[in-house]
C-alpha positions as CSV (number, residue, x, y, z in Angstrom):
1,M,19.9,43.3,-47.1
2,K,21.5,40.9,-49.7
3,I,22.6,41.7,-53.1
4,K,20.3,38.6,-54.2
5,E,17.3,40.3,-52.8
6,I,17.5,43.4,-55.1
7,L,18.2,41.3,-58.0
8,S,14.9,39.6,-57.2
9,V,13.3,43.1,-57.4
10,L,15.2,43.7,-60.5
11,E,13.8,40.5,-62.4
12,E,10.5,41.3,-61.4
13,M,10.9,44.9,-63.1
14,A,12.7,43.2,-66.4
15,P,12.5,39.5,-66.3
16,L,15.8,38.1,-67.7
17,A,13.7,35.7,-70.1
18,Y,12.4,38.7,-71.7
19,A,16.0,39.2,-73.0
20,E,16.9,38.2,-76.6
21,D,19.2,35.4,-76.9
22,F,22.2,37.6,-78.2
23,D,22.2,39.6,-74.9
24,N,24.1,38.9,-71.9
25,V,22.1,40.2,-69.1
26,G,21.7,39.6,-65.4
27,L,24.7,39.3,-62.6
28,L,27.6,39.5,-64.6
29,V,30.1,40.3,-61.5
30,G,30.0,39.9,-58.0
31,D,28.8,37.7,-55.3
32,A,24.9,37.6,-54.9
33,N,24.9,36.6,-51.4
34,A,27.0,39.5,-50.2
35,E,25.6,42.1,-48.3
36,A,24.2,45.1,-50.0
37,T,25.6,48.5,-49.1
38,G,23.9,50.6,-51.8
39,V,22.9,50.5,-55.2
40,L,24.4,52.7,-58.0
41,V,22.1,52.8,-61.4
42,C,23.7,54.1,-64.8
43,H,23.7,53.9,-68.2
44,D,27.2,52.2,-68.8
45,A,29.5,50.5,-66.2
46,L,32.4,52.3,-67.1
47,E,35.6,52.7,-64.9
48,T,34.5,56.2,-63.8
49,V,31.3,54.6,-62.8
50,I,32.9,52.1,-60.6
51,D,35.1,54.9,-58.9
52,E,31.5,56.8,-58.3
53,A,30.3,53.5,-56.4
54,I,33.3,53.0,-54.4
55,E,33.1,57.0,-53.6
56,K,29.3,56.5,-52.6
57,Q,29.5,53.1,-50.7
58,C,27.5,51.3,-53.2
59,N,28.6,47.8,-53.8
60,L,26.0,47.2,-56.9
61,V,26.1,48.7,-59.8
62,V,22.8,48.4,-61.8
63,C,23.5,49.2,-65.4
64,F,21.6,49.2,-68.4
65,H,24.1,48.4,-71.2
66,P,26.2,45.0,-70.3
67,I,29.9,45.7,-69.4
68,L,30.5,42.1,-70.6
69,F,28.8,41.6,-73.9
70,S,31.0,38.9,-75.7
71,G,33.1,36.4,-74.2
72,I,36.6,37.4,-73.3
73,K,39.6,35.1,-72.6
74,K,41.9,37.5,-70.6
75,I,41.3,40.4,-67.9
76,T,44.6,42.2,-67.8
77,G,43.1,45.9,-68.3
78,K,44.2,46.3,-71.3
79,N,40.9,48.1,-72.3
80,Y,37.9,49.9,-70.9
81,V,35.9,46.9,-70.4
82,E,38.8,44.8,-68.5
83,R,39.7,47.6,-66.1
84,S,36.1,48.1,-65.0
85,I,35.7,44.6,-64.4
86,L,39.3,44.3,-62.6
87,K,38.2,47.6,-60.7
88,A,34.8,46.1,-59.9
89,I,36.4,43.0,-58.5
90,K,39.0,44.4,-56.2
91,N,36.3,46.4,-54.8
92,D,33.8,43.9,-54.5
93,I,31.1,45.6,-56.1
94,A,28.7,43.5,-58.3
95,I,27.5,44.5,-61.7
96,Y,24.3,43.8,-63.0
97,A,22.7,44.5,-66.5
98,V,19.3,44.8,-67.9
99,H,19.6,45.9,-71.3
100,T,17.2,44.1,-73.6
101,A,15.3,42.5,-70.7
102,L,14.0,45.9,-70.2
103,D,14.2,46.9,-74.1
104,N,11.3,44.1,-74.7
105,H,9.0,44.7,-71.7
106,Q,5.6,47.1,-72.4
107,N,6.9,49.3,-69.5
108,G,10.5,49.4,-70.3
109,V,13.0,51.5,-72.7
110,N,10.6,52.2,-75.5
111,K,7.6,52.9,-73.5
112,I,9.9,55.4,-71.4
113,F,10.7,56.5,-74.9
114,C,7.1,57.1,-76.2
115,D,6.2,58.8,-72.4
116,A,9.1,61.6,-73.0
117,L,7.5,62.5,-76.1
118,G,3.7,62.4,-75.3
119,L,2.7,59.5,-77.4
120,I,-0.8,57.8,-76.8
121,N,-2.1,54.5,-77.8
122,T,1.0,52.8,-77.9
123,K,1.8,49.3,-78.7
124,V,4.7,47.0,-79.2
125,L,6.4,47.7,-82.8
126,I,7.7,44.2,-83.1
127,P,5.9,41.6,-81.0
128,K,8.0,38.6,-79.5
129,Q,7.6,35.5,-81.2
130,N,7.9,31.6,-79.7
131,F,7.2,32.7,-76.0
132,I,3.9,31.7,-75.4
133,Q,2.9,27.8,-74.4
134,K,-0.2,26.0,-73.6
135,L,-0.6,23.8,-71.0
136,V,-3.7,21.2,-71.2
137,T,-4.6,18.8,-67.9
138,Y,-7.5,17.0,-66.5
139,T,-8.8,16.2,-62.9
140,I,-12.0,15.4,-61.3
141,P,-14.6,18.2,-60.9
142,E,-13.6,18.4,-56.8
143,N,-10.2,19.2,-57.8
144,A,-10.9,21.4,-60.7
145,D,-10.7,25.0,-58.8
146,K,-7.8,23.9,-56.8
147,V,-5.6,22.8,-59.7
148,R,-6.6,25.8,-61.5
149,N,-6.0,28.6,-59.1
150,A,-2.6,26.9,-58.4
151,M,-1.6,27.5,-62.1
152,L,-3.3,31.1,-62.3
153,S,-1.3,32.1,-59.4
154,A,2.1,30.9,-60.7
155,G,1.5,33.2,-63.7
156,A,-0.4,31.4,-66.2
157,G,-3.8,32.7,-67.8
158,T,-2.5,36.1,-68.6
159,I,-3.5,37.5,-72.3
160,G,-3.1,40.9,-73.2
161,N,-5.2,43.1,-70.4
162,Y,-6.9,40.0,-69.0
163,D,-5.8,37.7,-66.0
164,N,-7.0,34.6,-64.9
165,C,-8.0,33.5,-68.5
166,S,-8.7,29.5,-68.7
167,F,-10.8,27.4,-70.7
168,N,-12.8,24.5,-69.2
169,S,-14.8,21.3,-70.3
170,E,-16.5,18.9,-69.1
171,G,-16.0,14.7,-70.3
172,F,-15.2,11.7,-69.1
173,S,-12.0,9.6,-68.8
174,T,-11.2,5.7,-68.5
175,Y,-8.2,4.0,-66.7
176,E,-6.9,1.0,-65.1
177,G,-4.2,0.8,-62.4
178,N,-1.9,-2.2,-62.5
179,E,-0.8,-3.6,-59.1
180,N,1.6,-1.3,-58.2
181,S,-0.9,1.8,-58.7
182,N,-2.6,3.6,-56.0
183,P,-5.5,5.3,-57.6
184,S,-7.3,8.2,-55.9
185,V,-10.7,7.4,-57.4
186,G,-11.5,3.6,-58.2
187,N,-9.5,0.5,-57.5
188,K,-6.4,-0.9,-59.0
189,G,-7.1,-3.7,-61.4
190,E,-10.4,-2.5,-62.5
191,L,-11.7,-0.2,-65.3
192,T,-12.7,3.0,-64.0
193,K,-14.7,5.4,-65.8
194,T,-15.0,9.1,-64.0
195,E,-16.2,12.5,-64.6
196,E,-13.3,14.8,-65.2
197,I,-12.7,18.5,-65.8
198,K,-10.5,19.5,-69.0
199,I,-8.2,22.5,-67.9
200,E,-6.6,24.7,-70.4
201,V,-4.3,27.8,-70.0
202,T,-1.4,29.7,-71.7
203,F,1.5,31.1,-70.1
204,E,4.9,32.7,-71.1
205,K,7.4,29.7,-71.6
206,Y,10.0,30.8,-68.7
207,L,7.1,30.3,-66.2
208,Q,6.6,26.6,-67.1
209,S,8.6,24.7,-64.4
210,K,6.5,27.4,-61.8
211,I,3.4,26.5,-63.2
212,L,4.0,22.5,-63.2
213,K,5.1,22.8,-59.8
214,G,1.7,24.6,-59.0
215,L,-0.3,21.8,-61.1
216,F,1.7,18.6,-59.7
217,S,1.2,19.8,-55.8
218,N,-2.3,20.6,-56.0
219,H,-3.7,17.5,-58.2
220,V,-5.4,14.6,-56.6
221,Y,-4.0,11.9,-59.1
222,E,-1.1,10.0,-58.6
223,E,-0.2,10.4,-62.2
224,V,-0.9,13.6,-63.7
225,A,-2.1,13.6,-67.3
226,Y,-0.9,16.8,-69.1
227,E,0.0,18.2,-72.5
228,I,2.3,21.4,-73.3
229,Y,2.1,23.1,-77.0
230,D,4.1,25.6,-78.3
231,L,1.9,28.2,-79.7
232,Q,2.6,30.4,-82.6
233,N,0.8,33.4,-81.4
234,S,3.0,36.5,-80.8
235,H,3.2,38.0,-77.5
236,Q,1.4,41.4,-78.2
237,N,2.8,43.2,-74.9
238,I,6.5,41.9,-75.2
239,G,8.9,42.8,-77.7
240,L,11.2,45.4,-79.4
241,G,10.3,48.9,-80.5
242,M,6.7,50.7,-79.8
243,I,4.4,52.8,-81.7
244,G,2.0,55.5,-80.8
245,E,0.2,58.8,-81.7
246,L,0.8,62.3,-80.8
247,K,-2.3,63.9,-79.5
248,E,-2.4,66.0,-82.7
249,G,-0.8,65.7,-86.1
250,M,2.6,68.1,-86.1
251,D,4.4,69.7,-89.1
252,E,7.7,67.8,-89.6
253,N,10.4,70.7,-88.5
254,D,8.3,71.3,-85.6
255,F,8.1,67.6,-84.4
256,L,11.8,67.1,-84.9
257,K,12.8,70.3,-83.0
258,M,10.4,68.9,-80.4
259,V,12.1,65.5,-80.3
260,K,15.6,67.4,-80.0
261,E,14.5,69.3,-77.1
262,K,12.7,66.2,-75.4
263,M,15.5,63.7,-75.8
264,D,18.3,66.4,-75.4
265,C,19.6,65.4,-78.3
266,G,22.9,66.7,-79.6
267,G,21.9,66.7,-83.2
268,I,19.2,64.7,-85.4
269,R,20.3,63.2,-88.4
270,H,17.0,62.7,-90.7
271,T,15.8,61.7,-94.3
272,Q,14.1,64.3,-96.5
273,L,11.1,65.9,-95.2
274,L,8.0,64.4,-96.9
275,G,5.8,67.5,-96.9
276,K,2.9,66.0,-94.5
277,P,2.0,66.0,-90.9
278,I,3.4,63.6,-88.5
279,K,0.9,61.8,-86.1
280,K,1.8,58.3,-85.9
281,V,5.7,57.8,-84.5
282,A,7.4,54.4,-84.2
283,V,10.3,54.2,-81.7
284,L,13.1,51.7,-81.0
285,G,15.6,52.9,-78.1
286,G,19.3,52.0,-79.3
287,S,20.4,50.5,-82.6
288,G,17.2,49.9,-84.6
289,S,18.0,49.9,-88.4
290,Y,16.6,46.3,-88.8
291,A,12.8,47.8,-87.7
292,I,12.6,50.0,-90.6
293,R,10.3,48.0,-92.5
294,N,8.5,47.2,-89.4
295,A,7.5,51.0,-88.9
296,I,6.8,51.4,-92.4
297,S,4.7,48.4,-92.2
298,A,2.7,49.8,-89.3
299,G,1.9,53.1,-90.7
300,A,4.3,55.2,-88.9
301,D,4.7,58.6,-90.3
302,A,7.9,59.0,-88.4
303,Y,10.4,56.5,-86.7
304,L,13.0,57.5,-84.4
305,T,16.1,55.2,-83.6
306,A,19.9,55.3,-83.3
307,D,22.9,54.0,-85.2
308,L,21.6,54.0,-88.8
309,K,24.2,53.6,-91.4
310,Y,24.3,55.9,-94.9
311,H,22.4,53.1,-96.9
312,N,19.8,52.7,-94.2
313,F,18.4,56.4,-95.0
314,Y,17.7,54.8,-98.5
315,E,15.1,52.4,-97.1
316,A,12.7,55.4,-96.1
317,E,11.9,55.2,-99.9
318,S,10.1,58.6,-99.4
319,R,7.5,56.8,-97.3
320,I,8.5,57.8,-93.8
321,L,10.4,60.4,-92.1
322,L,13.6,58.2,-90.4
323,A,15.6,60.1,-87.7
324,D,18.7,59.0,-86.0
325,I,18.5,60.7,-82.6
326,G,21.6,59.2,-81.0
327,H,22.0,56.0,-79.4
328,F,22.5,57.5,-75.7
329,E,19.7,59.9,-76.1
330,S,17.2,57.5,-77.4
331,E,17.6,55.3,-74.2
332,R,18.6,58.5,-71.7
333,Y,16.0,58.1,-69.3
334,T,16.2,54.5,-68.5
335,K,18.2,55.0,-65.9
336,N,16.0,57.4,-63.9
337,Y,13.1,54.7,-64.4
338,I,15.1,51.9,-62.8
339,V,15.8,54.3,-59.7
340,D,12.2,55.2,-59.3
341,Y,11.1,51.6,-59.5
342,L,13.8,50.4,-57.0
343,T,12.9,53.4,-54.7
344,K,9.4,52.2,-54.6
345,K,10.2,48.7,-54.2
346,I,13.0,49.0,-51.7
347,P,12.1,52.3,-49.6
348,N,14.6,53.4,-47.0
349,F,17.5,51.8,-48.8
350,A,20.7,53.7,-50.9
351,I,19.4,53.9,-54.4
352,V,21.5,56.2,-56.2
353,L,21.5,57.8,-59.6
354,S,24.8,57.8,-61.2
355,Q,25.7,61.4,-62.2
356,I,28.5,60.2,-64.9
357,N,27.5,60.8,-68.4
358,T,28.7,57.9,-70.1
359,N,27.7,58.9,-73.6
360,P,30.9,58.5,-75.9
361,V,29.7,60.7,-78.5
362,K,30.3,64.4,-78.6
363,Y,28.9,67.2,-80.6
364,L,30.1,70.5,-81.9
């Protein structure tokens, strides 16, 4: 098996198009065409993790956080990033990062977070914007099923919990081909009027080329008429953070103790207790101060995230319980999810869970 075959499975798990624009995801180091010897899954691809990969004969390291995040101009080994990259290159080890591609997935980081706490009725907290497009095309009735099915098979027509969604309407078209035309219906140089079916489908915009390929290869017309629009609709199943409910309301102290135990936190920083039960809970793995207002607007009783600064706690305005449970802690089960996914998709291949604790934060 080549490394690129494993990367295809990873992109099924967390499409790179789901990642935020600021992020650096995908293959960061290495040759995708190399033969894979094993996969080591970790949280951070530090030098110690590369050593572990060498020891366990894994030449692909799949990490959550990208070890290469911002641009670097030199690789001399002067810091932990450069040392990791140098060691990986010297030992022919590839590094692949998922980060916000998995953050934004409906079954990704924040769903894992919710599941660890036993939350139900979960939904995305901040749905992704500017991610949906609509394609409209026209063809003769005899060709409509073939064209529609080709686009649906390419990924069009998924709306929430529904697949194979399309809108179809009947009408007629007129056209007249010039001397260089080769019409499928009618003759060149003659005005033709024919019945047509108008087919409309929506899709995630990164699928556009795949859907157009399906359209063009299955359409009977020499010139295919189609239009593509960017939609203002938010994508309800892709986005940052998640909100859900506890099966039963909990006392605030009991809730925080439960979170500390379930997420194995070294400590929790939180705002003043409000003296009301916790039922609706918003979460955002990693740094999530920017989503405090989203959590409040969504009616959450508590918001769990990490990396809150002093003044962020004031933003609670006595309307919500804010809790900083730690960056690593809020994402701690992500690597287990990746291992489970790869093991199911690629059985009988070495998928190894890293035993290195890469959390840089320690507690007394």
